[in-house]
Structure formats: C-alpha cells, structure tokens
N, C-alpha and C positions, 0 to 999 in steps of 0.2 A: 113075275119072270119078263126080263125086258126083250122085246120083240126084236125081230133083226132090222139093221137100217134100210131104210126104203130108199130105192135108185131114183135120183132126179139128173138130167142131163141139161147142163147148160151149153147153148151151140152159140159161139162165136167166130168172127173171122180170123183172128189170131190171139196170140196169148201175152201180150206186153208185160213188163214187170208190173205197171199197176194193176193189170187184172188178174194177174198170178198172186198179187198180195190179197186181192178181196176174195178170190176163190180160196186161199188159205184160211181167212178168217172165218169164210162158210162152214168150210171142213171142221174147224176147231169149234166154232159157236153154235153148231146146229148137228150134233153128233147122232141124231135120229137118222140122218140121211147118208148117202153115199153119193156124193158129188162126182158126177163125171164131165169133163171140162173137153167137149168136142170142138174141134177146130176145123172149119172150113177149108181153110189156105194155107198161112204161113205157120208153122209150130216152131222152127228153130231159126227166126229172124235176129233173136238176140243174144248175147252171149250166154247167158245163164238159161239152161234147159229148165222147163219147168218141173217141179217136183212132182215124184210119184202120189204122193197123197192126193192131188186133186185129180188124179185119174185122166191126163191128158191122153188125146187120141186126135191123129191128123187123118182128114179123108179126101186130103189133094194139095196141089200146090198152087201157086200164083199164076203160072203160064207164062207165055213170053208175050201175051198181049192183055194182061190184066187189066191196063188202063184203058182199054176200049171195049166195047158192046160189038162181039162179031157173032157169026153163026158159031165158031169155035168155042168161045167163051160161056154162050148160052147154053152150048152142048155139054160143054164140062159141068157148068152149073147144076144144069138136070141130072147130070149121071151122080155127081157127088151127092146131091140130094137124094136119090136113089138109096146109096150107100148108108146113107145116114139113117134113113127111114128103115131101111133094112134091119141096121143092126139094132136101132129103138124098138123095132119089133122084137128082135129075139134076147132082148136084155131084161125085160121085167121092168122097164122105165114106167114111174109111175106120176112123172111131170115132166114138163120140158119149158125150158126158158129160150126165147131166140132172142139175140141181140142184132136188130136192124131187121129191114125187110124189102130193102131196094137191091136186092138181085133176086135170079130166077131160083136158085138154092134156097133161099128162105122163104120166097113166096110158096113153094113146092111144099117145104117142112110144115109152115103155119098153116095150109089147106089141108094136109093130111092129117094135122093133130085134130083140127075142127071136125074132118069129116068122118074120123074114127072115135072120137069122142075123148081123147086124150087130154088131159088138161095142159093147157097151155098159156105161156104169159110172155108180153111182147116188151123188151127193154131198148132202150137206145138213147142217144143226143139230140134228137129231134126237137126243136123248141120253137116258140111262135115268132120271135123274132126274125127267124131266117125263111119265114113261111111267105115268101114274097114274090111268088112265080104268077104272072099276068095270064092271062086268057090267050089261048084254051089251054096251055098248062094247068092252070089252077082246076079247071072243070075236071082232065083226068086225074089230076093228083086227088081231089075229093073223092072221086070214084074210088080207086085203088085203095087209099088210105084207110077210106070208111070200110070199104070192105074187109080190109085186114085186121082192123079193129074190135069189128064184129065176130072175128073167128076165134080171138082170145079170151080167156076168164080174166085178164087184168092187163093194165100195163105199168110198167115201172120206170118210168121218166127219170133222168138226172135230178130234177129239181122244178122249182115253181114254172120257168117258162116252158118246161117240158111239159108239164100238167096241162098247161093253157092249150098248147098244141094237142095233145091227145083228147083233150077235151071238146076241141074245136071240131074234131072228126068221129065224135061220138062216144067218146069211153065213156063208162060208167063213173061218176063221182065216188062212188064208194068201192071200186076197184082201182084206186089208185095208189101205188106204194112206191115213195120215194127211194129210188135205187143209185145213190149218188156214186160216181166215177171218183174215186179218191187216191189217193198213193200213201205211202206207208210213212205216215206223221212221224212214228215213234223213232223210226231211221233217222229222219230227218232233224227230231229234235234232240236226239241222243247222240248224234254223230260225234266221235272222238275227237278232242280237239287238236290231236296231231295230224288226223286228215286233214282237219280245215286249215292248218299250218302248211302243211306240204302244198296243197292245193293253191294256196296263196302264193307261195313261193314259185310254183311252176307258170301262173301265169301272171305274175308282177303286181298282186293285189296287195297293196302296203297298207300296214294297220292305220296308218294315220289320215287315210281318205276315206271319203264317203263315196258309195257307188250307187248308181242307176242300173238295174239289170233289164236286159229283154232276152228270153229264152223262146227260143223256136226256129220254124224254117224261115229261111231268107227268100220268101216269094211276096210277090205283089199284094195280095190278100190280108199278109200281116202288116202292112203300113209302116215299117222299120223306118223307112224316111221320115214318118212323122216324128217318131222317137228321135232321130239325129237332129232334125231342124229343131225340135224344142229344145234339146239339149243346148243345142249351139245358141239358142235366143237366151237361154239362162245362165249361161257358163262365164261370162264376165263376172255377173253378182256372185256366182256361187264357185269361187274358186277351189273349195276344198273337195268338189264333187267331180266323179269320173264317170262315164258309161263303159256298161261292159254289153257285148252282143254274144250270147251263146247260139251257136247253129252255123250252119251254111245253107247254101240253095243258089239259085239261079240269079237273084239280084246280088250276090254278095260285092262284085267289082262295082258294080254302078254303086252300091251304097258306101263301099270305103270312099269312093272319089267325092262323096258328097260331105264329106266330114272338112269344116274348113281347115287349112294347115295347119293354123295356130292350135288345133285342138287335136291334133294327132298323137299327141303323147297322151290325152287324157280318154280318148275311145279306144277300149282294149276288145281286141276279136280273138276269142277263144277256139274258134272253129266249133265242129259237131263235138260232142262228149258223149259217149256211150254209156260211160259208169255214173249211175245214179247218185252216188256218194260222192262223186267231185262236184256233180251239178247241185247239190244241197250244200256242200261246203261252201260254194260261191255265194248260194243264197244266205247263209249263215254269217257270212263275211261282207253282206252288203245290206242294204237300208230300204230299196224300193224296187218294186217289180213295174216295168210298164208292159203294157201290152194293147198297143192300138189298134187293132186288128177291124176290118170291115165286118168281118164275121167270124165268130167262135161258135161252133154247137155246144160247147162245153167250156174246156181250156182246164185240164189240170193242172198246168203251172200257177195257176191262182191259189189253188188251195196249196201247193207247194209251198210258195211264198207265205203264204198265210202260218201253215206251219213253222216254218222259218223266223216268223214274227218279223216280216218284213211290212210296210205300208205297200199299197196297190194303188195304181194308176190305172185305168182300163178304160176302154170305150165301151158305150153303150151295147154294142153289137155281143159282149162276150158274157156267155149265159152264166158261168161260175160267178161272175163278178156280182150279179143280180142277188147272190145267196150270202157272199162273204166280206161285199166292199161296202162301206157307209160312207156317204159323202162328209167330209171335213172330220170323222170319227177315225178311220185308218186308211184313207188314202181319197179316191175322187173318181169319177165318171164323167166322162166327156162325149160329146156326141160325135157319130162315125165322121171321121175326115176332118175335124175340127181342130185346127193347129193351134189357133189361139185358145181355146179350152183345154188343150193340153199343156201349152205353156203356161197358162193360168194355174193350172192343180200343180205342175214341177215346181213353179215357184212357191206355192203354199206348202206342199208337202216338204220340201227342202228346206224352210226356215227351221233355224236351231231352236228355237222353243216350241217347236211342234213335232218334228220327226221322231222323238223318242217315243212321246205318247200314242203318238200313230202306229207306230211297230208294235207296241204293246197291246193295242186295242185288237190288233188281228188274230192274236191268239185266243181270245176269248169269242170273237164272232166267229172263226173257227169251230171250238167246241160247241158251240150252241147249234151251228149247221149239223154237224156230225151226229148229234143228239137226234136231231129231227130227220135225217136222213140216211141212217144208218143203213147199209145194204143187206146185213146179214138180218138186221129185224125186217126189212122189207121183204126179203125172202121167206122168212119164217110165217110173217102175217099172209102173205099170197099163199102159201102151200096150206095155211089153216083155211083159207075160204072155200078150198076144193077138197077139204078131208084128207088131203096128204098127211098132215099133221093134224092131230086130234084137239080139241078145246081143253080136254083134260090136263094136256100135258102141262105141268107146272114151271117148264122153259119157254113158254108161248108170252109175247109180251106184244102189246100194239105199238104200231109205227104211226108218228104223225105224219099228216099230209095235209 
C-alpha cells in the first residue's frame, strides 16, 4: 500500500515564471511529497498566476519601503516569519527548503528549524566570485553565514561557484546538492514557428540579418555600455550583424545616446518584454547572447540562450557562464570591464566559419549541465539524507556534485 505524500515547504521571496517551472517539475518528478510553495513577499507580480498544483501561499507584500532596511521592514519581516512558522507547525511539514538568508524573516525561520530539529536546507545564488567584501564586512559576514550554514542539514547552490562559496563558510562537502535555477527549456526549444515569425515582424528582425542580443535591466552593473561599444567596434567588419537590446531601466536614454549615428538602424531596442515566449522567439531568431555584467549571482538568461542554441559571450563575473560556456567552443568569457577582450570575442564568435558550430555546441553543454544539476534530483537526494524519503524508494537517484 502506498503511504500518504509527505509535506515539504519551499520558502521563496516570490514566484517568477522560472521558479514556478521548477516547482511544477518537482511536483511531477517526486510524487511522494506534497510541495507547498510559500512566498514571503510578492505572489502576483507576474501576469500568469502560479498553478494550484504547487500549492502557493503568500505571507505578506513588499511594502512601500521594500528596498530599504528600516524598523518597519524589520518588523514586517519578523511578523511574516512568525506567520510562516505558525503555519509550518500546524501543517505537519516534514522538511523545509529556504531560498536565501539575508533578511530577518529567513534568518528567523532558519533558526527556528534548527532549534526545533525540523530538517532544513538552504538554497540560493550566492557564489564565490561575488564574495569580495572587505574588512569589517567580511568578518561580520563570516560570523553570520557560518552560523546559518551550521543550522541547516545541507546546502543547495546553483552551481560550482555557489558550492565553493558555501564550502568556504563551513558546509559539509557531502551535503551539497546542485539546485540549478533553470528556465523552461522545452518551451524555448519547441516554440511554434508562427510565434517566432510574429515576434520578428513586431520588432523588425529580418531573416537576412544576424543578431547579437542583450537581455536584462538597463542599469550600471549590467555594463550594457560595453556591449554597445564592442558592437560599434566590429560593425564595419560585420555588416550583416545587428544588436538587439531587450529590457529597460535607468540607463536607457544614456545608452541610446551612446550608439553612433551611423548604427542607429542596426541597434534595436525592444523595451521591457513581459511575455517569456516573445523573449524566447527573439533568442531563436538570433545568434549570440552577450552579457557583460560586472557581477551576476547566476544569470538565467545564459541558460535560456543555450536552450535556444545561441553562442554566448559573457564576463567572468557571470556564475551560470562557468557551467555552460566554454572558450572557443560555444562562445567566450572575458575579464570584467575589459572592452578589448569583449571586442576580440565578438570578432571571433561572429566569424562566418565559426558561428554555427558554436551555436550548436551550446545545446550539448546545456544538456550536460542539466544532467549534473537537475533541481528535482537535488531535492530528492537532499530529502533522502534526512530520512524524509527512504533509501528503499526505487525512484531515488543520486545527484552529481
């Protein structure tokens, strides 16, 4: 006789489409559990409401001062943690997965799980290349993060750079489970051709052109200025190539002024696009993703581009690029802020005799990574280590790390 499903709570700040996709995969892939998707802040920020099958629950809103640490935000975080703890205690939850630890709500929940003996795992996109704080912040961070890591039964980083980060703060190497943030790769790969055609027509993406794409916020840390300057440097030698900029933000006007006048018709600004299918259509109709950021904790767009069989050029600071970008194979990685390095890689990747092979290589590199870092397998293995799922279950499979 099959036993009743075991209740597991996954606590996140919000439920963007990529997280909903992963939670749905968990529900489908681990039928032995009832997954409860608890949201500490915004549940309805996106156009599509989360499905009932992932059991979404909201425990508070962002608040008017959500980007500031004030007595009001601290009080709201403490109170929402109390509501979540009360719900967990009444709901026979057998394990908790907390995404992130840098707010008072999560710290309170993590400590409560530790104090009561409820199995708890920590996931997040922290990574070693972003761990650059100087003294005294580094000293305080070591105290806080080491303590948090000691409270949990395991850590679930996005990838190898996240693993290095948590190991630095005392994580048990045997309790590291790769929990990759991943997009709906099947949606990207199986996108109907008519959707791609409509999107191309809407944004003037002609079939006889090659395209480099930037997708993200137009803010200083993303260094879109480097993408524009590098494109301007190669444009004369690559007359068949255009640059597409997806997104909006505080730097938009400044960046538009940066484009040389003779390239205005070769730089396409789409603005913010809310529909994931439209973004996927632009990827599928293009050739290269460029992400020149000064820092990216993960960067889901890199996996989206790989799923669309795009070549990828990224700065060294982009964590996801460490997993699915190989120099000279499917793109290139340049030093942070290095315009000459970016220009060199644009020149190389846009060569007629290399671009198509590089695009094709992205798909295999992505498949290899998804095999190593399947979030469903990571959660399954984590729950097995604390006895929530038994080792005799034939559906249990180890996850590589």
